[in-house]
N, C-alpha and C positions, 0 to 999 in steps of 0.2 A: 252207339251201344254202351250201356252202363255196366255190363257184366265185367267182372274182374277175372282175368285168365290166370291159371296157375303158371308160375315161372319154372315149374319143375322142382324136383327135390334134389338138393345137393347132398353128398355123402357127409355123414357126421364126422367131425374132426377126430383125429386119433387120440388127442389128449388136449388139456387146457392150453398148453403152450402153442400148439398148432392153431388152436382156435383164435388165440390173440394175433397170431401172424395174419390170419384172414381178416380179423376185425380192424387191424391197424392200417389196412389198405385204404379204408374210407372213413375212419373215425377221427375224433378231435383229441384223442389221447396221445400218450407218448408213442414214439415210433416202434419201440420194442420194450419187452419186459426187462426190469432190472434183474441182475444175476440172482440176487437172493429171492426174488419173487418166483423165478423159475425153479430154484432149489425147493422151495416150499411146495409148489404145484406138483413137481415130480414126486416128492415124498408122499403127498396125498394120493396122487393117481397110482403110484407104483406100490405103495405099502398099506394104504388105508382106504382105498376106494369102497370097500364093502364093510368097513367098520361102522357100526351105528352111531358111535359118539367119538368125535375127534376134535381136539382143541389145537388151535394155531396161535402162536405168540408172535406178533409183529409189532415193534415199537411204533409210536406215532411218527408219521412221516415216511414210513417204510412201504406204503402202498397196500395197506390191508384191504381197503375197499375193492381194489382191482382184483386181488387174489380171491376174495370171497365171491365177487361177481363172476369171475371166470369159472369157479367151481360150480356155481349155480347155473350159469349159461351152458356149461359143458353137459351137465346132467339134463338140463331142459332139452338140449338138442339131441344128445346121444340116446337118452332113455325116455324122452317125452314126459319128464317129471314136472309136477307142479312145485314151484320153488317160491318160498317166502323168505325175504331178507328182513330181519327184525332189528330195530334200533330202539334205544331207550326213550327218545323224545321225538316229537313231530318235527322239530327243527333239524335234528340229525337225519331223520328219514328223508326230509326234503333235500338236504345236502347230498345224501347217498344217491337218491334218484337222479339228481343232476350229474353226479360223477359217472354213474352207470351209463347215462345217455351219451356223455362225452366219449366213453369207452366203446360205444356202439353196441351196448347190451340192451335189448328191448326190456322195458320195465314199465310198471304202472304204480303210481303213488296212491296207496289206499290208507289214508289216515283220517282223523276226525270222526264225526258221527256216521255210523254205518248207513243210515237211511239216506245220507247225502252222497254216498259213493256213486260214481258214474257207472251205470250198468254195463256199458260197452267195455270200459277198462277192466271192470271186475271179470268180465267174460274172457278177456285176453289172458288173465291169470288162470282161471279155472280150466281153460282149454289148453293150457301150457304153451301159449304163444308169447308170454312175457312173464318176467319175474315180478312178483308183488313186493313192493317196498312198504313196510308198515312198522308198527310199534309193538312192543311186547304185550301190551294190554289187549291186543286183538287176538292173541292166542291164549294168554293166561287171564281168563275171564269166565264169569258164570254163563255167559252166552257168547262164546267166541265166534267172531266173524270169519277168521281164517282157521277152519277146522279140518281142512282136507289136504294140507301140504304133504308132499312126499319127501321134500328136503327142506330143512330149516337152517338158515344161516343166521347165527345169533351174534350180533355185533356188540362190542363192549361188554362181553360176558361177565367180566369181573364186577361190573356195576349193576348186575341184574337181580340181586337178591330180593330187593323190595318188590320188583315187578313180578317175580316168580312166586314168592310167598303170598303176594297180595290176595289172591282169591281165597286162600285158607286162613286169612288173618282178620279176625273180627275185633275191632278196636272201639272202645267206648270212652269218650272223654268225660271228665268230671263236669264239664259244662252241660252235658246232657244229664243233669243232676238226677232226675228220677230214675233213668235207666241204670246209671252207675250204682246208685244205692240199691236198686232192686237186685242187681246181680251180686253185689256185695252181701246182701242178706242171704241170697241163695247159697253163697259160698261160705257162710259163717262157720260151718263145721269143718271146713277145709283149711282154716287159717288159725293161727295163734289168736286167742280172744283179745289179747292186748293189741295186736296189729289191727284187728277188726275195729276195735274201739277208736284207735288213733286215726284210721282211715275215714271213719264216720264223722269225726269232729271237724269243725270248720277252722280250728286253730291248732293244728298239730305242731309238735316241736320239729326242729330242723332234721333230726334223724329220720322221722317218719315222712316228712315232706319230700326228702331227697332219695329215699331208698326204693328198690324194686323187690317185691316179694313173690315167691313161687307158692301157689296154692298146692296143697297135698293132692297128688294124682288119685290117691285112694278116696279122698274127700270129694274130688270132682266126679269120680266114677259113681260114688254113692248118690250124688245129687244130679247126675247127668240128665235124667228125664225132667226133673223139676227145673233145672237150669235152662234146658232147651225150651220148655214152655214159657219161662220168663222172657227169654230172648224173642220168641215168636210173638208174644204179647206186646213187647216193646216195638217190634217191627210193625205190627198191625196198627198200633197207636201212634206211629211215626215219631217215636221217642229216640230212635237211633238214625244215623245218616244212611244214605243210599249204599255206600261202600260196605257198611256193616250188614245191611240187609242182603246184599249180594253174597257176602262171605257166609252168612248163615245158611244159604242154600248148599254151599260146599260142605259145611260142617254138620248138617243135619244127620243124625244117627251116628255121629263120630265124636260128640263132645267128650265122651269118656276116654277118647284116645288123643286128647289134646293136652297141651300145657296151658296153664292159666297164670298170667303174670299180672301183678297189681302194683300200682304206685298211687300216690295221693292224687295225681293229675289225670290218670287214665288207667284202663285195664285192657289186656290183650288175651285173646283165646286163639291159639294156633298150634299146629303140630311142630315138634322140634325141627323136623326136616320135611319140606314140602313133599307130599305123596304124589309126585308127578307121574308115577307108574300108572296111576288110575285116571289120568287126565288125557283122554284120547287125542286131542289136537296136538299135544306135545309128544306123547308116547308112540302114537301110531306111525308117524313118518319113518321111512326106512333109514334116513340118515339125519343126524344133527351135527352141524359144524359150528364150534364155538370159537369166536375170534376175539382176541384181546391183546392189548399192549402190555398187560401184566398178568401172567398166569400164576407164577409162583408154585410153591409146593405145600404139602400138608392137607390135601384133600378139600381145599376150600371150594373149588369149582364143583366137585361132586356133591357137597352139602348144599350149595346154592340151588342146583338143578335137580337134586334128588336122584342122581344116577349113581349106580354102583361102581362103574369104572368108565373113565374117559381117557382115551389114548391121546398122547400129546406129540405134536410136531414141534421140536424145540426151536428156539430163536435162531435165525440163520447166522452162519459164520459172518463175522464182520460187524454184527449188531449186538454181540454179547457184551461189548464194553461201550460202544459209541451210542449215544442217545440222540435226541432230536432237539436242536436249538441250545440255547444257553440260559441258565437261570442264575441270578445272584441272590442267594438266600441271605436275609438279614434278620438278626435277633435283637431288636431294639431294647428289650428288657435286660439284655446282658451287657449293654454299654455301661461304661463306668459311671456316667452321671444319671442316666435314666434308671439304672438298677437301684441307685440310692434314693431316687425320688420317683416312685412309681406313678404318682399323680400326674406327672408330666408326660407319660407315655401317650395318653390319648391325644393331647394337643399336637405332639410330635407326629403321630400317625396321620392326623388330619392335615397337617402341613405337607407331608409327603404325598398324600392323595391329591391335594390341590396342585402340587408341582407337576404331577403326572397327567392331570386332566381326567382320564378315565381309569377306573379301578374295578376289578371284580373281587368281591369279598365272599369267602366261603366259610360258613359256620356250621357247627354240628347240630344246632337246635334253634328253635324259634326264640328262646329267651336270649341266647347269645347274640342272635341277629338283631333283636330289638335293642339290646344294650349297646351293641356296636353302632347301630344307626343313630342312637341318641347321643353318643359321647365321642365318636371318632370320625364322623363324616363332617366335612367342612360346611359351614353355614352357606345356605343358598344352593347346595348341590341337589341335583335330581337323583332320587333314589328309586331304583327299579328292582323288581322281583322276578322270579322265574316265569310267572304267568304273563308278564309283559313281553318276554322275548321268545315265547314258545314257538311262534311261527316265523318271526323275523327279528334278527339281531340288530337290524339297522336302527331300531328305536334307541339302542344303546350306543352303537358305534358312530352314529351321526351326531351325538351330543358332545359338546366340547368339555362339559363338566358334569360327570355322572358316575354314580357308584351302582354296580349291579350286585345286589346282596342276595346270595343263594343259600338256602337252608338245607343242610344234609344232601347236597348235590355236588359231587366232585367230578362228574363227567357229563358229557352231553352238550357242552358249550365250547365252541371253537372260536378263538379270538386271535387270529394270526396277525403278525406284523404290526402295523400302526393301529389296528383295531383296539389294542390294549397292551400296555407295557408294564402294568403293575397288578400283581395278584396278592391278596391278603388271606392267609390262613389263620383264622381266629378260633382256636380251640381244637382239642384232640378229636379227630373224627371217629369216635367210638360210641356215639349216642344215636344209633338208629332206632329200631323199634324196641319195645320193652324187653324182648328176648335178648337182643344184643346188649342192652344195658344191664340185664341180669347177669349174663355170662361175664361181662367185663367188670362190673362194679360189685355185685353181690357175691357171685361165685368166685371171682378173681381168676377165671380161666382165660387169661390173656392170650395164651399160646394159640388157642383155637381161632382167635380173631386177628392174630398178628398179620396174616397175609391181607386180610380185608382192610385193616387200618393202614398198612404200608401202601397198598394200592391206591387208597383214597388220597393219601398224602402225595404220592407221585403223580397221580392223575390230576389232582387239584392244582399242584404246582405247575403242571404243564398246560393249563388252560390257554395260556397266551404264548406258548412256544410250539407252533404247529408245523414247522419245517426246519431244515438243517441250518438256515441262516437266521432264524428267528431268535429273539431274546426278550426276556422280561425279568423284572425284579420281583422277588417273593418275600413278603414280610411274614414272619412266624411269630404269633402272639399267643399268650396263655402259658402258664407254668407247666401244665400237664403236657402240652404239645412240645414245648422246649425240652423238657426232661426226656420225653420219648425219643425225639429225633436226634438228640445228642448222644444217645446210647450207642456204643460201638457195635454191639451185636445187631441193633436195628439197622444201622448204616451198612454193615457188612451184608445184610440180607437184601439190600436194595441194589438196583442196577449200579454198576461201577461209576457211571456218569453222575448219577444223583448222589452217590456216596462222596465222590470228590467235591461236588458242589456244596454239599452240606458241611463237610469238613472245612472247606475254604471259608464258607460263610461264618461258621462258628469261630474260627481263628480270627477273622477280621471283625468280629463283633465283640468278643470278650476282651479284646485289648484296645478298643476304640472308644471315643466319645461319640455322642449322638451327632455332633457337628461333623466329625470325621466320617461318620456313616453317611451323612447327607452328601458329602463331597465324593465319597465312593459311589453313591448312587448316580451322581451327575456324570462321573467318568464312565460308568457302565452304560447309561442311557445314551451318552454321546457316541459310544462304541467306536472310538477312533483308535489310532495307533497306541495311545496311552493305555487303553483297555486291552488291546490285543497282546501286548507284552505281558500283562498280568494273567490273561486267559491261559497262557501256556502252562502256568503253575497247575491249573485244574486239569489240563490235558495230561500232564506228566503224572499227576496223582492217579487219574482215571486208569492209565495204562498199567499202573502197579497193582491196582485192586482186583480182587477176584470176588465174585458173588458167592456167599456162603449161606446155605439154608439155615434158617433160625433153629435153635434147639427145639427138639420135639417134632420137627416137621416129618421125619421119617416114620415115627410112630403114628402120627395123625394120618398120614397117607395110608399106612398099613391098616388102620382101623376103619377107615371111612366106608369101605365096601360093606362091612358088616353093620355099621351104623345105619346106612341107608336101608339095607335089607331088614334090619330089626324094626325100623319105623314102618316099612311096608307091611311087615307082619302085624305090628300093633294096629295099623290102620284097618286091617282085615279081621282084627279080633283073634288072631292066632297066637294066643298068649304063651303057650308052651314053646312054640318055635321062636317067638320073640325073646323068651328067657334064654334059650340056647344061644341065640345070636348076641345077646347082651354079654354073655360070658366070653364069647369070641372077641367082642369089642374090648373088654377088659383085659384079655390076654395080650392084645396088641398094645394096650396102654399101660402095661405093667413093666416096671424096671427101666433100665437105661435112662434116657432123657425124656421120658414120656411126661406129658402134662398131668400132674396128679389131681389138680382141682377139676379138670374136665372129667377125669376118671371118677372123681367123687360124685358127680352128677349121674354118671352111668351106673355107679354102684347103687345110688339111691333109687334110680329107675328100676334096677334089678330087684331091689328090696320090695318096691311097690308091686311089681309084676308077680314075684314069688308069693307075696302075701295074698294077692288077688286070686292066684291059682289055688293057694291053700284054702281060702274061704270057699272056693267053688267045689273043690274035690275032697276036702277034709283031710288032706295029706299033711300030717304033722311035720314030715321032713321038709316040706316046702316052707313051713313057718320058720324052721331052723335056718333054712337058706336065706329067708328074708332077714332074719336077725344078723346073720353073717354079712350080708350085703350092706346092711345099715351100719354096722360097726366099721366096715371098710370105708364107707362113705364118710363117717366121722373122722377117721384117721387121715384120709386123703384130703379132706377139707379143713384141716387144722388152720386156725387163724381167721376163719370166716364165720359169719353169724347166720347164714341162710338156713342151716339146719335147725338152729335153735328157734327160728321163726316158724318152723313147721310143727310146733307143739299144738297141732290141731286136735280138737275133741275126737274126730273120727279116727285118729291114729292112736288114741290113748289105749285102746284095747289090744291093738296089733303091733304097734311100734315097739321095738326092743327097748328094754330099760337101759338108760345111759350107764356106761361103765363108770364105776366109782373112781378107779385109779386112772389118772391121765396117762395115756400111752407114752407120752414123752418122758414123764417122770419115771415110769417103769423102765424105759429104754436107758435112761441116764443111770439109774441105780444098777442095772446090769453092767453098764460101762464102768461104774465105780468099782464093782467087784472084779472086773477084768483088769483095771488099772492097779488095783490093790496088790496084785501078785508081785509087782515091783515096788510100788510107791509106799505101801504100808509097812515095809521093813524098817525097823528103828534106825538102821545105819543110813537109810535113804530119806525117810520122811522129814525129820527135824532139820537136817542141813538144807534140803531143797526148799522147805517152807520158809526158813529164815532168809535164804538167798533171794527167793522170789518176792517176798514181801518188801525187802529192802529195795529191790529193783522197781517195784510198782510205786513206791513212795519217792522215787528219784526220777531223773529225766533221761539219762543216757539211753539211746535208742535200742541197741542190740540187747542189753540185759532186760529192758522193758518187754521187748517182743518175746524173748525166751520165757519170761515170767507169765505172759499171756498163754503160752503153750501149756505151761504147768497148770495154770488156772483151769484151762479146758479139761485137763486130765482129772483134776479134782472135781469138776462138774460132771464127769462121767462121759466125756466125749471119747469116742474110739473110731478113728484116731483124733488126736489133737496135734497139729503139726504147724511148723513155721514156714517161712517163705523160701527156704533153701537158697538164699541170696539171689532170688529172682525179684527184681524191682516191680514186676507186674503182678506178682502174687500177693494174696492177703498176708499181713504180718502174722496172723494166726488163723487157722481154720479148725472149727470144732464140728465134728460129725456125730450126730445122734441117730445113727441108722437111717431109716427112711422116714423118720418122723420130723426131724428138723436139723438144720445146719446153722452155724453162726460164723460169719467172717469178720475179721478185725482189721482196721486200718488205724495205726497208732501214730500220733504226732506228739509224743511225750516231750520232745525237746522244744516245742513251740512256747512262746511267751504268752502269759495270760492277757497282756494288753495288745496282742496281735489280733489279726482278723483271719478267719477261716475262709479260704477262697474256693472257687468252683472247681479248680483242678483236682483237689483231693476229694471233694465230694463226688465228682464224676468217677474218679478212680475207685472209690469205695463202692459205688453203685455197680461196678462191673465185677467185684470180687466173687460173688456167688457164681456168676457165669464162668469165671476163670476156674473155680473149683469144680464146676460141673463138667467143663471141657477136660480137665485133668483126670477126673474120675470116670468119665464116659457115662454119666447118668445125670438126670435132672435134679436140681435142688428141690427138696420137699416144699410144699406150700407153706407160706408164713415164715420162711427162714429169713432172719434179719442180718443186716450188715451194720456193725458198730464202728463209728469213727470217734476215737477217744482223743481229746485234746483239751488243754487248759484255756485255749483262746476263748475270750468272752464274746467277741463280736463275730457275726457271720455276714459275709458280703452278700448283698441281695441277689447277685447272680448265682450264688451257691444254692439258694432256695429254688431258683428256677430250674437248675439242672438236676436237682436231687430226685432220686427215685423213691417210691413210697416205702421201700423196705430199709432205707438208710436212716440210722438214728445217731444223734449226738450224745456222747457219754463223757462225763467229767472224770478225771483221774481219781478223786476221792470215792466216786461211786464204784469204780473197779475195785478199790481197796475194800469197800464195804462188802461186796460179793465175795471177795477172797476170804475175808475174815469169817463170814457166815459158813463158807464151805470148810474152812480149817476146823472150826468148832465142831461141825458135824462129823468130820473125819476123826477128830480126837475122841469123840464119844463112841463112834463105831469101833475104833481100834481097841477101846477098853473092853469091848464085848466080843472080841475074837471074830474078826471079819470073815474068817474062813467058815464059820458056823452060821453066818447070817445069809438070808436070801434077799432078793430085791424088795419084796413086800416089807421085810423087817427094816431095811434101810430107809424106806419111804417115811416111816414114822419118825426115825431119828433125824433125818434131814428136814422134814417138815417142821420139827420143833425149832430149828435154827433158821427157818426161812431160806433153806439152801436147795430146794427143789427147783428145777427149771420153770415150773408153773408159777413159782414165787419170784425168782430173780429176773426172769425174762420181762415181765411187765415193768419191773423197776428200771431196767436198763432201756426200755423202749418208751420212756415217758417223753422224749424229745425228738419227734420226727423232724427231719430237716426240711422235707418238702412242705410247702404251705398247704394247708387244708383247703380243698376246693369243693364246691357243691356238685353233687351228681344230679343232673337235671332230669 
């Protein structure tokens, strides 16, 4: 008889822990759960069972797959739910399915082309007899194959932004020449005519070749019908690729609710935040559990998935400081010899790769990957890309001499133990899609991307350290990346283990030769007693460190609920509700340490929405609101050029006229009036001016620093203060309200024939953050840090660690600004300062070149950081 008999139904387990005790009787997994796995499962079952969105943070090697699998299997058994376990890649999905099978959890692997899926296995999922293990693209798709799950387990959630936003992201490359030009023509009225002309030419200058521009949302709305027709025609004529065609289906009827970004190489149409509320395969499941080795703070997870609130189960006790495996970070460009001869870095890296046999190379973009492959891979090496290892890593791990070069992919590849002992991070991972490049490069809203960038660095560095005993060397290349990871605030926001490893790596790179670094790499890879003695230094440092959220994280977390809600309202065309929510977003981003450049974008969006409502209703008060939002956007976005590139014809009628007086100049003149109460008195002014000028013309440190404080008072800073004998503080800090700050590091006693090293440059880079911590608020955008020294030479490593806001100033230039300000003050004093207003002073100071808008560009003529291309 071939009939199958029922074996009876056993009672559902009381909780996921009891479930594993049952499974462990006959599976191939561990005999029992680890203590921290049980802690997480109890927290989920006891406190979050009925929450729709819950995030779990478990470091690599902490058993995340088993925790997620047990949550899914418990719901499948106890509630009869259909469960889908989603991974970023097919290769990871295959690994996950194998692990679940070992744990005794019934599952079916559903990846690849849907038409090739096994019907019986798919039925096991739909009948809730097995968990489906698949990839994100089978849910986030124009025609999703997994559209009926009741529980979604979302693995590697921190790396999912591209997969989630993909269905709403319509990208056209310049290679698709006709379609790119067609869309550019349709958007002509939504862009600065100069930008349009440069994007049309075949030979633009470097500025236009490397910049990302935002099209006016008002202009996009005005041309939405025409633009959609152009895109539909391009799809019909097969002038755009399949991914763009699929995205067009999601965007139809919503073009006017999208952001449009353009660069010389491509354009992108997408919403700022994916409207997943309206995507049933993701929104309809009763529960979504997000699993990640790096969750962080600041609302990053909510923005990625378009959810207003995601509850978090924190990292378990015992794992808040201890990480997985050991990484030796190396900074070849900071070694004493390679920093002086950058041309030798490439051959040195190629030699290191040859010594290690296999290496995984992670780059932020295709151009960096191509350059690295051409210049830093040993001759005769096999070069593999992501598509070669999508289904099986053995094509890499079984090669004796191979480099796996991955573009903008920092997760989804596991290379434990001897599979790979060398990881190369080449370039700062802040070059995702054009929206990310706009936020990072054009807008300068680095804070909103901080968690994303840190996660990519940590996950990328951990590709070859997948268990507690694993180890791998990590080479960090590119000035932008080095400058970023050597910042103390960046390291403090990382896991203490990574913080300790980075600090150890920096210390042992900055004071070494490249030959010594090779010897250190040998000791590390041997991993004998010689290394274990050194390793204790990292462990000791790790135990001292505490993870500290990056500045602005609390404000970003506070604002994200309303950000997501605002974009949901925009997606539905509920413009008045959207405007109300934008105001709430800005309330959360106001004051304290909030990221002002991100607030600038939301102010600009508020201006566009208010103007759109004004045009629809004829309400003049809304036009006034639009003007106010726009002025606030200009103020918060000081030092960036993205708003000036929005001089689009369509905005010429509605955009508010630019304010004639620079807000910083007005702030400074109000400060001059405040400081004049004491400083303008005859008994004070002349003696202090004489004393300060003499100090600025001399070398002794303390008088020089005191003179910088007086110089700030003359410039209108309120307050202008010294370091109060704190060696970590700036030598002088000038505060111009919320428009700009300036921090000073003075090396007046240095000799002109000396060399400026990386230590002081790194210290200067942190001065604004020191001031922000002290004041409990964020430094305004475009605030500079000045390092004044007579030293003529700069050590190459100083260029590598320099942050973009740090500028080199020579002592004679400080005297020049001092003299300008003194002349302006003397003129103002002859006219009775008590009877003058800020606008009166602007004219006086302008005549002497003594306004901040005049002396700031003068002092900022020498950025210490090397200029790099934005790809």
